[in-house]
N, CA, C and O atoms as a CHARMM CRD file, in Angstrom:
* protein
*
  332
    1    1 MET  N     -0.32200  12.45100 -21.50800 PROA 1      0.00000
    2    1 MET  CA    -0.10800  10.98400 -21.38600 PROA 1      0.00000
    3    1 MET  C     -0.99900  10.38600 -21.92300 PROA 1      0.00000
    4    1 MET  O     -2.12400  10.76200 -21.59600 PROA 1      0.00000
    5    2 GLU  N     -0.90100   9.06300 -23.09600 PROA 2      0.00000
    6    2 GLU  CA    -1.74100   8.52400 -23.65000 PROA 2      0.00000
    7    2 GLU  C     -1.95100   7.22000 -22.83200 PROA 2      0.00000
    8    2 GLU  O     -1.08100   7.12000 -21.96700 PROA 2      0.00000
    9    3 GLY  N     -2.76200   6.27500 -22.83600 PROA 3      0.00000
   10    3 GLY  CA    -3.37600   5.10400 -22.10100 PROA 3      0.00000
   11    3 GLY  C     -4.86400   4.51900 -22.61300 PROA 3      0.00000
   12    3 GLY  O     -5.74600   5.11700 -23.23000 PROA 3      0.00000
   13    4 LEU  N     -4.83300   3.51000 -22.26400 PROA 4      0.00000
   14    4 LEU  CA    -5.87300   2.45700 -22.60500 PROA 4      0.00000
   15    4 LEU  C     -6.63000   2.34000 -21.06000 PROA 4      0.00000
   16    4 LEU  O     -5.96600   2.39600 -20.02400 PROA 4      0.00000
   17    5 VAL  N     -8.48100   2.12800 -21.07700 PROA 5      0.00000
   18    5 VAL  CA    -8.80900   1.83500 -19.91000 PROA 5      0.00000
   19    5 VAL  C     -9.75200   0.50600 -19.96900 PROA 5      0.00000
   20    5 VAL  O    -10.29000   0.33700 -21.06400 PROA 5      0.00000
   21    6 ASN  N     -9.94200  -0.14100 -19.29900 PROA 6      0.00000
   22    6 ASN  CA   -10.82700  -1.25000 -19.64200 PROA 6      0.00000
   23    6 ASN  C    -11.78600  -2.12600 -18.39000 PROA 6      0.00000
   24    6 ASN  O    -11.20400  -1.97700 -17.31600 PROA 6      0.00000
   25    7 THR  N    -12.42300  -2.55200 -18.30700 PROA 7      0.00000
   26    7 THR  CA   -12.74300  -3.55400 -17.22600 PROA 7      0.00000
   27    7 THR  C    -13.11600  -4.86900 -17.51300 PROA 7      0.00000
   28    7 THR  O    -14.20200  -5.12200 -18.03600 PROA 7      0.00000
   29    8 PRO  N    -12.26300  -5.76200 -17.19800 PROA 8      0.00000
   30    8 PRO  CA   -11.88900  -6.86800 -17.62100 PROA 8      0.00000
   31    8 PRO  C    -12.63800  -7.73100 -16.79900 PROA 8      0.00000
   32    8 PRO  O    -13.27200  -8.60100 -17.39600 PROA 8      0.00000
   33    9 TYR  N    -12.71500  -7.69800 -15.61300 PROA 9      0.00000
   34    9 TYR  CA   -13.78800  -8.54600 -14.72300 PROA 9      0.00000
   35    9 TYR  C    -14.54200  -7.63600 -14.11600 PROA 9      0.00000
   36    9 TYR  O    -14.19900  -6.46600 -14.28800 PROA 9      0.00000
   37   10 PRO  N    -15.71500  -7.89700 -13.28300 PROA 10     0.00000
   38   10 PRO  CA   -17.02800  -7.16400 -13.00300 PROA 10     0.00000
   39   10 PRO  C    -16.29600  -6.20700 -11.60700 PROA 10     0.00000
   40   10 PRO  O    -15.65300  -6.84300 -10.77200 PROA 10     0.00000
   41   11 LYS  N    -16.41300  -5.06400 -11.48700 PROA 11     0.00000
   42   11 LYS  CA   -15.87600  -4.20800 -10.53800 PROA 11     0.00000
   43   11 LYS  C    -14.63800  -4.06900 -10.55900 PROA 11     0.00000
   44   11 LYS  O    -14.07000  -3.40900  -9.68900 PROA 11     0.00000
   45   12 VAL  N    -13.96700  -4.68000 -11.58300 PROA 12     0.00000
   46   12 VAL  CA   -12.20600  -4.23900 -11.49100 PROA 12     0.00000
   47   12 VAL  C    -11.73700  -3.47100 -12.69900 PROA 12     0.00000
   48   12 VAL  O    -11.84800  -4.00600 -13.80200 PROA 12     0.00000
   49   13 GLY  N    -11.36300  -2.59200 -12.61900 PROA 13     0.00000
   50   13 GLY  CA   -10.79800  -1.64800 -13.68500 PROA 13     0.00000
   51   13 GLY  C     -9.19500  -1.80300 -13.80300 PROA 13     0.00000
   52   13 GLY  O     -8.48500  -2.35300 -12.96200 PROA 13     0.00000
   53   14 ALA  N     -8.79000  -1.24900 -14.93500 PROA 14     0.00000
   54   14 ALA  CA    -7.58400  -1.57700 -15.47900 PROA 14     0.00000
   55   14 ALA  C     -7.07000  -0.35900 -16.40000 PROA 14     0.00000
   56   14 ALA  O     -7.59600  -0.11300 -17.48500 PROA 14     0.00000
   57   15 VAL  N     -6.25300   0.20300 -15.99800 PROA 15     0.00000
   58   15 VAL  CA    -5.46400   1.75400 -16.38500 PROA 15     0.00000
   59   15 VAL  C     -4.18200   1.45400 -17.05600 PROA 15     0.00000
   60   15 VAL  O     -3.28900   1.04400 -16.31500 PROA 15     0.00000
   61   16 MET  N     -3.85900   1.60400 -18.58500 PROA 16     0.00000
   62   16 MET  CA    -2.68500   1.24300 -18.75100 PROA 16     0.00000
   63   16 MET  C     -2.01600   2.63600 -19.46900 PROA 16     0.00000
   64   16 MET  O     -2.37600   3.07600 -20.56100 PROA 16     0.00000
   65   17 ALA  N     -1.19900   3.09500 -18.80000 PROA 17     0.00000
   66   17 ALA  CA    -0.41600   4.46800 -19.07900 PROA 17     0.00000
   67   17 ALA  C      0.60000   3.75100 -20.15300 PROA 17     0.00000
   68   17 ALA  O      1.25100   2.71400 -20.02500 PROA 17     0.00000
   69   18 LEU  N      0.49000   4.83400 -21.45900 PROA 18     0.00000
   70   18 LEU  CA     1.26300   4.17500 -22.39100 PROA 18     0.00000
   71   18 LEU  C      2.80000   5.13200 -22.50600 PROA 18     0.00000
   72   18 LEU  O      2.69000   6.33100 -22.25200 PROA 18     0.00000
   73   19 ASN  N      3.86100   4.72400 -22.79400 PROA 19     0.00000
   74   19 ASN  CA     5.12500   5.40200 -22.72100 PROA 19     0.00000
   75   19 ASN  C      5.03900   6.77800 -21.76000 PROA 19     0.00000
   76   19 ASN  O      5.19000   7.97000 -22.02900 PROA 19     0.00000
   77   20 ALA  N      4.73100   6.07800 -20.53700 PROA 20     0.00000
   78   20 ALA  CA     4.75500   7.41800 -19.31000 PROA 20     0.00000
   79   20 ALA  C      6.37000   7.07100 -18.45900 PROA 20     0.00000
   80   20 ALA  O      6.90100   5.97100 -18.61200 PROA 20     0.00000
   81   21 THR  N      6.80200   7.80200 -17.87000 PROA 21     0.00000
   82   21 THR  CA     7.68600   8.00800 -16.88700 PROA 21     0.00000
   83   21 THR  C      7.08700   7.73100 -15.56200 PROA 21     0.00000
   84   21 THR  O      5.92300   7.98500 -15.25200 PROA 21     0.00000
   85   22 ALA  N      8.00900   7.17600 -14.79100 PROA 22     0.00000
   86   22 ALA  CA     7.38700   7.12200 -13.47900 PROA 22     0.00000
   87   22 ALA  C      6.86100   8.18500 -12.44800 PROA 22     0.00000
   88   22 ALA  O      6.33100   7.84700 -11.38900 PROA 22     0.00000
   89   23 ASP  N      7.02600   9.37800 -12.79400 PROA 23     0.00000
   90   23 ASP  CA     6.75200  10.26000 -12.51200 PROA 23     0.00000
   91   23 ASP  C      5.41700  10.93000 -13.06200 PROA 23     0.00000
   92   23 ASP  O      4.66100  11.55200 -12.31600 PROA 23     0.00000
   93   24 GLU  N      5.20300  10.77200 -14.30300 PROA 24     0.00000
   94   24 GLU  CA     4.00600  10.78400 -15.11500 PROA 24     0.00000
   95   24 GLU  C      2.64400   9.75000 -14.39900 PROA 24     0.00000
   96   24 GLU  O      1.53100  10.08700 -13.99700 PROA 24     0.00000
   97   25 ALA  N      3.30100   8.42200 -14.46300 PROA 25     0.00000
   98   25 ALA  CA     2.74200   7.26200 -13.77400 PROA 25     0.00000
   99   25 ALA  C      2.36400   7.84700 -12.41600 PROA 25     0.00000
  100   25 ALA  O      1.19600   7.59500 -12.12200 PROA 25     0.00000
  101   26 ALA  N      3.04200   8.56900 -11.49700 PROA 26     0.00000
  102   26 ALA  CA     2.70400   8.24200 -10.05000 PROA 26     0.00000
  103   26 ALA  C      1.61100   9.40300  -9.71200 PROA 26     0.00000
  104   26 ALA  O      0.96100   9.39100  -8.66700 PROA 26     0.00000
  105   27 VAL  N      1.46700  10.51700 -10.82400 PROA 27     0.00000
  106   27 VAL  CA     0.45100  11.22500 -10.85100 PROA 27     0.00000
  107   27 VAL  C     -0.91100  10.86700 -11.13300 PROA 27     0.00000
  108   27 VAL  O     -1.81900  11.32500 -10.43900 PROA 27     0.00000
  109   28 LEU  N     -1.14600  10.03400 -12.15900 PROA 28     0.00000
  110   28 LEU  CA    -1.99300   9.09400 -12.46500 PROA 28     0.00000
  111   28 LEU  C     -2.56000   8.01700 -11.09100 PROA 28     0.00000
  112   28 LEU  O     -3.71100   7.75700 -10.73900 PROA 28     0.00000
  113   29 ALA  N     -1.47800   7.64200 -10.63700 PROA 29     0.00000
  114   29 ALA  CA    -2.00700   6.50900  -9.76800 PROA 29     0.00000
  115   29 ALA  C     -2.42800   7.43400  -8.28900 PROA 29     0.00000
  116   29 ALA  O     -3.28500   7.02400  -7.50600 PROA 29     0.00000
  117   30 ARG  N     -1.84500   8.41900  -8.13300 PROA 30     0.00000
  118   30 ARG  CA    -2.39000   9.14400  -6.79800 PROA 30     0.00000
  119   30 ARG  C     -3.56300   9.98100  -7.03000 PROA 30     0.00000
  120   30 ARG  O     -4.02700  10.67900  -6.12800 PROA 30     0.00000
  121   31 TRP  N     -3.96700   9.94700  -7.98100 PROA 31     0.00000
  122   31 TRP  CA    -5.53400  10.61000  -8.48200 PROA 31     0.00000
  123   31 TRP  C     -6.28600   9.15900  -8.50200 PROA 31     0.00000
  124   31 TRP  O     -7.39300   8.99900  -7.98700 PROA 31     0.00000
  125   32 LEU  N     -5.74300   8.38500  -8.99100 PROA 32     0.00000
  126   32 LEU  CA    -6.85000   6.80100  -8.86100 PROA 32     0.00000
  127   32 LEU  C     -6.93100   6.62100  -7.21600 PROA 32     0.00000
  128   32 LEU  O     -8.01000   6.39900  -6.66700 PROA 32     0.00000
  129   33 ARG  N     -5.84200   6.72200  -6.57300 PROA 33     0.00000
  130   33 ARG  CA    -5.88400   6.33900  -5.11600 PROA 33     0.00000
  131   33 ARG  C     -6.69300   7.34800  -4.40300 PROA 33     0.00000
  132   33 ARG  O     -7.29300   6.93000  -3.41300 PROA 33     0.00000
  133   34 ASP  N     -6.83600   8.66300  -4.72700 PROA 34     0.00000
  134   34 ASP  CA    -7.14900   9.69500  -3.62500 PROA 34     0.00000
  135   34 ASP  C     -8.62700  10.36500  -4.06300 PROA 34     0.00000
  136   34 ASP  O     -9.35100  11.10900  -3.40200 PROA 34     0.00000
  137   35 HSD  N     -8.79600   9.86900  -5.32300 PROA 35     0.00000
  138   35 HSD  CA    -9.86600  10.57700  -6.01700 PROA 35     0.00000
  139   35 HSD  C    -10.95300   9.66000  -6.73800 PROA 35     0.00000
  140   35 HSD  O    -12.02400  10.14500  -7.10100 PROA 35     0.00000
  141   36 TYR  N    -10.63200   8.29000  -6.93400 PROA 36     0.00000
  142   36 TYR  CA   -11.26800   7.21100  -7.49800 PROA 36     0.00000
  143   36 TYR  C    -11.68800   6.22600  -7.53300 PROA 36     0.00000
  144   36 TYR  O    -12.70200   5.89300  -8.14500 PROA 36     0.00000
  145   37 ALA  N    -10.70900   5.28600  -6.61600 PROA 37     0.00000
  146   37 ALA  CA   -10.80000   4.54900  -5.97100 PROA 37     0.00000
  147   37 ALA  C    -11.50800   4.47700  -4.95300 PROA 37     0.00000
  148   37 ALA  O    -11.67000   5.58100  -4.43300 PROA 37     0.00000
  149   38 PRO  N    -12.11800   3.45400  -4.32200 PROA 38     0.00000
  150   38 PRO  CA   -12.94700   3.10800  -2.89200 PROA 38     0.00000
  151   38 PRO  C    -12.04700   3.28400  -2.03400 PROA 38     0.00000
  152   38 PRO  O    -12.11200   4.18300  -1.19600 PROA 38     0.00000
  153   39 ALA  N    -11.00000   2.38100  -2.13000 PROA 39     0.00000
  154   39 ALA  CA   -10.19800   2.16700  -0.56100 PROA 39     0.00000
  155   39 ALA  C     -8.52500   2.64600  -1.28300 PROA 39     0.00000
  156   39 ALA  O     -8.23300   2.65200  -2.47900 PROA 39     0.00000
  157   40 PRO  N     -8.00900   2.86000  -0.60200 PROA 40     0.00000
  158   40 PRO  CA    -6.47000   3.11800  -1.13000 PROA 40     0.00000
  159   40 PRO  C     -5.60800   1.95400  -1.47300 PROA 40     0.00000
  160   40 PRO  O     -4.68900   1.91700  -2.29200 PROA 40     0.00000
  161   41 ASP  N     -6.04400   1.05600  -0.73900 PROA 41     0.00000
  162   41 ASP  CA    -5.14300   0.10200  -1.11700 PROA 41     0.00000
  163   41 ASP  C     -5.53600  -0.99400  -2.28000 PROA 41     0.00000
  164   41 ASP  O     -4.99600  -2.07900  -2.49800 PROA 41     0.00000
  165   42 LEU  N     -6.48000  -0.46700  -2.86000 PROA 42     0.00000
  166   42 LEU  CA    -6.90400  -1.19800  -3.91300 PROA 42     0.00000
  167   42 LEU  C     -5.95700  -0.77600  -5.52600 PROA 42     0.00000
  168   42 LEU  O     -6.03500  -1.63300  -6.40600 PROA 42     0.00000
  169   43 VAL  N     -5.39300   0.08600  -5.73600 PROA 43     0.00000
  170   43 VAL  CA    -4.39800   0.50600  -6.86900 PROA 43     0.00000
  171   43 VAL  C     -3.24300  -0.21000  -6.96000 PROA 43     0.00000
  172   43 VAL  O     -2.21600   0.01000  -6.31600 PROA 43     0.00000
  173   44 HSD  N     -3.42800  -1.11400  -7.80700 PROA 44     0.00000
  174   44 HSD  CA    -2.08700  -2.04200  -7.82900 PROA 44     0.00000
  175   44 HSD  C     -1.26000  -1.51600  -8.93800 PROA 44     0.00000
  176   44 HSD  O     -1.80400  -0.49700  -9.36200 PROA 44     0.00000
  177   45 PHE  N      0.23600  -1.88500  -9.82600 PROA 45     0.00000
  178   45 PHE  CA     0.81400  -1.75400 -10.38800 PROA 45     0.00000
  179   45 PHE  C      1.65100  -3.09900 -11.03500 PROA 45     0.00000
  180   45 PHE  O      1.69100  -4.20700 -10.50000 PROA 45     0.00000
  181   46 THR  N      2.16300  -2.80200 -12.03800 PROA 46     0.00000
  182   46 THR  CA     2.94400  -3.66400 -12.97100 PROA 46     0.00000
  183   46 THR  C      3.48900  -2.86400 -14.02300 PROA 46     0.00000
  184   46 THR  O      2.97700  -1.75300 -14.15900 PROA 46     0.00000
  185   47 SER  N      4.56100  -3.23500 -14.91600 PROA 47     0.00000
  186   47 SER  CA     5.02300  -2.90700 -16.07500 PROA 47     0.00000
  187   47 SER  C      5.38300  -3.60100 -17.06200 PROA 47     0.00000
  188   47 SER  O      5.70100  -4.74100 -16.72400 PROA 47     0.00000
  189   48 GLU  N      5.49200  -3.33400 -18.45100 PROA 48     0.00000
  190   48 GLU  CA     5.38500  -4.14600 -19.61700 PROA 48     0.00000
  191   48 GLU  C      6.82700  -5.36800 -19.30300 PROA 48     0.00000
  192   48 GLU  O      6.77200  -6.58200 -19.49600 PROA 48     0.00000
  193   49 ARG  N      8.07200  -4.54900 -18.76200 PROA 49     0.00000
  194   49 ARG  CA     9.08400  -5.22900 -18.61300 PROA 49     0.00000
  195   49 ARG  C      8.45200  -6.27200 -17.62700 PROA 49     0.00000
  196   49 ARG  O      8.32400  -7.38700 -18.13200 PROA 49     0.00000
  197   50 ALA  N      8.02300  -6.14700 -16.31000 PROA 50     0.00000
  198   50 ALA  CA     7.68500  -7.77600 -15.86300 PROA 50     0.00000
  199   50 ALA  C      6.61100  -8.48700 -16.38500 PROA 50     0.00000
  200   50 ALA  O      6.70100  -9.70300 -16.21900 PROA 50     0.00000
  201   51 LEU  N      5.74700  -8.14000 -16.89200 PROA 51     0.00000
  202   51 LEU  CA     4.87200  -8.92400 -17.69700 PROA 51     0.00000
  203   51 LEU  C      5.72800 -10.10600 -18.82200 PROA 51     0.00000
  204   51 LEU  O      5.58900 -11.32000 -18.97500 PROA 51     0.00000
  205   52 GLU  N      6.61800  -9.11300 -19.46000 PROA 52     0.00000
  206   52 GLU  CA     7.42300  -9.86700 -20.43300 PROA 52     0.00000
  207   52 GLU  C      8.62100 -11.09600 -19.37600 PROA 52     0.00000
  208   52 GLU  O      9.03700 -12.20500 -19.71100 PROA 52     0.00000
  209   53 LEU  N      8.79000 -10.57100 -18.50600 PROA 53     0.00000
  210   53 LEU  CA     9.75700 -11.62000 -17.75200 PROA 53     0.00000
  211   53 LEU  C      8.53400 -12.65800 -16.82100 PROA 53     0.00000
  212   53 LEU  O      8.84400 -13.49900 -15.97700 PROA 53     0.00000
  213   54 GLY  N      7.33900 -12.36200 -17.19400 PROA 54     0.00000
  214   54 GLY  CA     6.46600 -13.35500 -16.61700 PROA 54     0.00000
  215   54 GLY  C      6.46100 -13.43800 -14.77700 PROA 54     0.00000
  216   54 GLY  O      6.15000 -14.33800 -13.99800 PROA 54     0.00000
  217   55 VAL  N      6.92300 -12.15500 -14.60100 PROA 55     0.00000
  218   55 VAL  CA     6.27400 -11.66200 -13.06600 PROA 55     0.00000
  219   55 VAL  C      4.50300 -11.59200 -12.90300 PROA 55     0.00000
  220   55 VAL  O      3.82300 -10.96500 -13.71500 PROA 55     0.00000
  221   56 THR  N      3.97500 -12.25000 -11.86600 PROA 56     0.00000
  222   56 THR  CA     2.80300 -12.22400 -12.00900 PROA 56     0.00000
  223   56 THR  C      2.08300 -11.68900 -10.76600 PROA 56     0.00000
  224   56 THR  O      0.88000 -11.78700 -10.52500 PROA 56     0.00000
  225   57 GLU  N      2.92900 -11.16800 -10.10100 PROA 57     0.00000
  226   57 GLU  CA     2.87700 -10.12800  -8.84300 PROA 57     0.00000
  227   57 GLU  C      2.55500  -8.75500  -9.31900 PROA 57     0.00000
  228   57 GLU  O      3.27000  -8.27500 -10.19700 PROA 57     0.00000
  229   58 ASN  N      1.46600  -8.00400  -8.79500 PROA 58     0.00000
  230   58 ASN  CA     1.54200  -6.65700  -8.81600 PROA 58     0.00000
  231   58 ASN  C      2.11600  -6.44800  -7.44900 PROA 58     0.00000
  232   58 ASN  O      2.07300  -7.11900  -6.41700 PROA 58     0.00000
  233   59 GLY  N      2.92700  -4.76400  -7.92000 PROA 59     0.00000
  234   59 GLY  CA     3.01900  -4.03600  -6.78600 PROA 59     0.00000
  235   59 GLY  C      1.56900  -3.24000  -6.32800 PROA 59     0.00000
  236   59 GLY  O      0.44300  -3.35000  -6.81200 PROA 59     0.00000
  237   60 ARG  N      2.07100  -2.38100  -5.18000 PROA 60     0.00000
  238   60 ARG  CA     1.16800  -1.72100  -4.65300 PROA 60     0.00000
  239   60 ARG  C      1.23700  -0.24100  -4.49600 PROA 60     0.00000
  240   60 ARG  O      2.28400   0.15600  -3.98500 PROA 60     0.00000
  241   61 ILE  N      0.42700   0.59600  -4.79300 PROA 61     0.00000
  242   61 ILE  CA     0.86500   2.21300  -4.70500 PROA 61     0.00000
  243   61 ILE  C      0.53500   2.36600  -3.18800 PROA 61     0.00000
  244   61 ILE  O     -0.56300   2.23300  -2.64600 PROA 61     0.00000
  245   62 PRO  N      1.89300   2.71500  -2.55600 PROA 62     0.00000
  246   62 PRO  CA     1.57300   3.14500  -1.12900 PROA 62     0.00000
  247   62 PRO  C      0.18000   3.99100  -0.79000 PROA 62     0.00000
  248   62 PRO  O     -0.30400   4.80900  -1.57200 PROA 62     0.00000
  249   63 ALA  N     -0.43900   3.62000   0.64800 PROA 63     0.00000
  250   63 ALA  CA    -1.91700   3.67400   0.96500 PROA 63     0.00000
  251   63 ALA  C     -1.71000   5.39400   1.46800 PROA 63     0.00000
  252   63 ALA  O     -2.79000   5.90700   1.75900 PROA 63     0.00000
  253   64 THR  N     -1.01300   5.93200   1.54600 PROA 64     0.00000
  254   64 THR  CA    -0.68900   7.56700   2.03000 PROA 64     0.00000
  255   64 THR  C      0.87600   7.75400   1.25400 PROA 64     0.00000
  256   64 THR  O      1.71200   6.91000   0.93100 PROA 64     0.00000
  257   65 GLY  N      0.85200   9.33500   1.11300 PROA 65     0.00000
  258   65 GLY  CA     2.42500   9.42500   0.60500 PROA 65     0.00000
  259   65 GLY  C      1.95800  10.14400  -0.86500 PROA 65     0.00000
  260   65 GLY  O      0.97300   9.85800  -1.54600 PROA 65     0.00000
  261   66 ASP  N      2.94000  11.11800  -1.11000 PROA 66     0.00000
  262   66 ASP  CA     2.81100  12.00300  -1.90600 PROA 66     0.00000
  263   66 ASP  C      2.96400  11.78000  -3.24000 PROA 66     0.00000
  264   66 ASP  O      2.85900  10.55300  -3.26800 PROA 66     0.00000
  265   67 VAL  N      3.22600  12.29300  -4.90300 PROA 67     0.00000
  266   67 VAL  CA     3.56600  12.01300  -5.82400 PROA 67     0.00000
  267   67 VAL  C      5.04500  11.12400  -5.64000 PROA 67     0.00000
  268   67 VAL  O      5.29700   9.97800  -6.01100 PROA 67     0.00000
  269   68 HSD  N      5.91100  12.12100  -4.91900 PROA 68     0.00000
  270   68 HSD  CA     7.19700  11.43100  -4.72800 PROA 68     0.00000
  271   68 HSD  C      7.00900  10.53300  -4.46800 PROA 68     0.00000
  272   68 HSD  O      6.80300   9.72200  -5.37100 PROA 68     0.00000
  273   69 GLU  N      6.96500  10.15700  -3.27500 PROA 69     0.00000
  274   69 GLU  CA     6.86000   8.33600  -2.79400 PROA 69     0.00000
  275   69 GLU  C      6.20100   7.56400  -3.90600 PROA 69     0.00000
  276   69 GLU  O      6.69000   6.49100  -4.26000 PROA 69     0.00000
  277   70 ILE  N      5.29700   7.96800  -4.38100 PROA 70     0.00000
  278   70 ILE  CA     4.58100   6.87900  -5.26500 PROA 70     0.00000
  279   70 ILE  C      5.64400   6.99300  -6.37100 PROA 70     0.00000
  280   70 ILE  O      5.94300   5.90400  -6.86200 PROA 70     0.00000
  281   71 SER  N      6.16200   7.85900  -6.78000 PROA 71     0.00000
  282   71 SER  CA     7.50800   7.50200  -7.93700 PROA 71     0.00000
  283   71 SER  C      8.61300   6.67200  -7.54100 PROA 71     0.00000
  284   71 SER  O      9.17100   5.87900  -8.30000 PROA 71     0.00000
  285   72 ARG  N      8.88100   6.84300  -6.49200 PROA 72     0.00000
  286   72 ARG  CA     9.84500   6.11900  -5.82100 PROA 72     0.00000
  287   72 ARG  C      9.60800   4.85100  -5.64000 PROA 72     0.00000
  288   72 ARG  O     10.55800   4.11500  -5.90600 PROA 72     0.00000
  289   73 VAL  N      8.52000   4.28900  -5.22500 PROA 73     0.00000
  290   73 VAL  CA     8.18000   2.88300  -5.59000 PROA 73     0.00000
  291   73 VAL  C      7.97900   2.59100  -6.45300 PROA 73     0.00000
  292   73 VAL  O      8.05400   1.36300  -6.49500 PROA 73     0.00000
  293   74 LEU  N      7.54100   3.29400  -7.97300 PROA 74     0.00000
  294   74 LEU  CA     7.54600   3.00100  -9.17600 PROA 74     0.00000
  295   74 LEU  C      8.87000   2.48100  -9.81900 PROA 74     0.00000
  296   74 LEU  O      9.12100   1.36900 -10.28300 PROA 74     0.00000
  297   75 ARG  N      9.73900   3.72800  -9.70600 PROA 75     0.00000
  298   75 ARG  CA    11.31200   3.43500 -10.12400 PROA 75     0.00000
  299   75 ARG  C     11.70400   2.25300  -9.64900 PROA 75     0.00000
  300   75 ARG  O     12.09300   1.44400 -10.49200 PROA 75     0.00000
  301   76 GLU  N     11.71200   1.75600  -7.91600 PROA 76     0.00000
  302   76 GLU  CA    12.03600   0.82900  -7.43600 PROA 76     0.00000
  303   76 GLU  C     11.84400  -0.50300  -8.59900 PROA 76     0.00000
  304   76 GLU  O     12.71900  -1.19000  -9.12700 PROA 76     0.00000
  305   77 HSD  N     10.41000  -0.54900  -8.74300 PROA 77     0.00000
  306   77 HSD  CA     9.81000  -1.88000  -9.39500 PROA 77     0.00000
  307   77 HSD  C     10.82500  -1.82100 -10.72800 PROA 77     0.00000
  308   77 HSD  O     11.65900  -2.68500 -10.99800 PROA 77     0.00000
  309   78 LEU  N     10.58600  -0.70700 -11.43400 PROA 78     0.00000
  310   78 LEU  CA    11.55800  -0.68900 -12.47500 PROA 78     0.00000
  311   78 LEU  C     12.72200  -0.97100 -12.78900 PROA 78     0.00000
  312   78 LEU  O     13.05000  -1.42500 -13.88500 PROA 78     0.00000
  313   79 ASP  N     13.58900  -0.69300 -11.70900 PROA 79     0.00000
  314   79 ASP  CA    15.17600  -0.84400 -11.15700 PROA 79     0.00000
  315   79 ASP  C     15.12700  -2.41500 -10.99500 PROA 79     0.00000
  316   79 ASP  O     15.95300  -3.12200 -11.57200 PROA 79     0.00000
  317   80 GLU  N     14.01000  -3.00600 -10.09000 PROA 80     0.00000
  318   80 GLU  CA    14.24400  -4.50900  -9.83700 PROA 80     0.00000
  319   80 GLU  C     13.84100  -5.39200 -11.20600 PROA 80     0.00000
  320   80 GLU  O     14.30400  -6.51400 -11.40800 PROA 80     0.00000
  321   81 VAL  N     13.14900  -4.89100 -11.88200 PROA 81     0.00000
  322   81 VAL  CA    12.86600  -5.88000 -13.20700 PROA 81     0.00000
  323   81 VAL  C     13.93800  -5.38800 -14.38400 PROA 81     0.00000
  324   81 VAL  O     14.06900  -6.15200 -15.34000 PROA 81     0.00000
  325   82 ASP  N     14.60800  -4.32000 -14.37200 PROA 82     0.00000
  326   82 ASP  CA    15.44000  -4.25600 -15.55300 PROA 82     0.00000
  327   82 ASP  C     17.10500  -4.49700 -14.91000 PROA 82     0.00000
  328   82 ASP  O     18.16100  -4.24700 -15.49000 PROA 82     0.00000
  329   83 ALA  N     16.87300  -5.14600 -13.32800 PROA 83     0.00000
  330   83 ALA  CA    18.30200  -5.61600 -12.79700 PROA 83     0.00000
  331   83 ALA  C     18.84500  -7.03900 -13.71700 PROA 83     0.00000
  332   83 ALA  O     19.93100  -7.56100 -13.46300 PROA 83     0.00000
């Protein structure tokens, strides 16, 4: 997986997974939630399509659940913005 990481604001990091499927992004999101972020509710997400449509709200990765649950949430987001 390829991506970009930056810190646009103090104490805020952004990770962009490029050309990742929902399943691939879910693995990264779970790792961030479980091993890197100081609290599970700090991992948010959006998609390029949502940004193109002007959607400003970010989704949240579930505070609990496995990769399959996270992938389901990411797919739902993609289904909503592609509708």
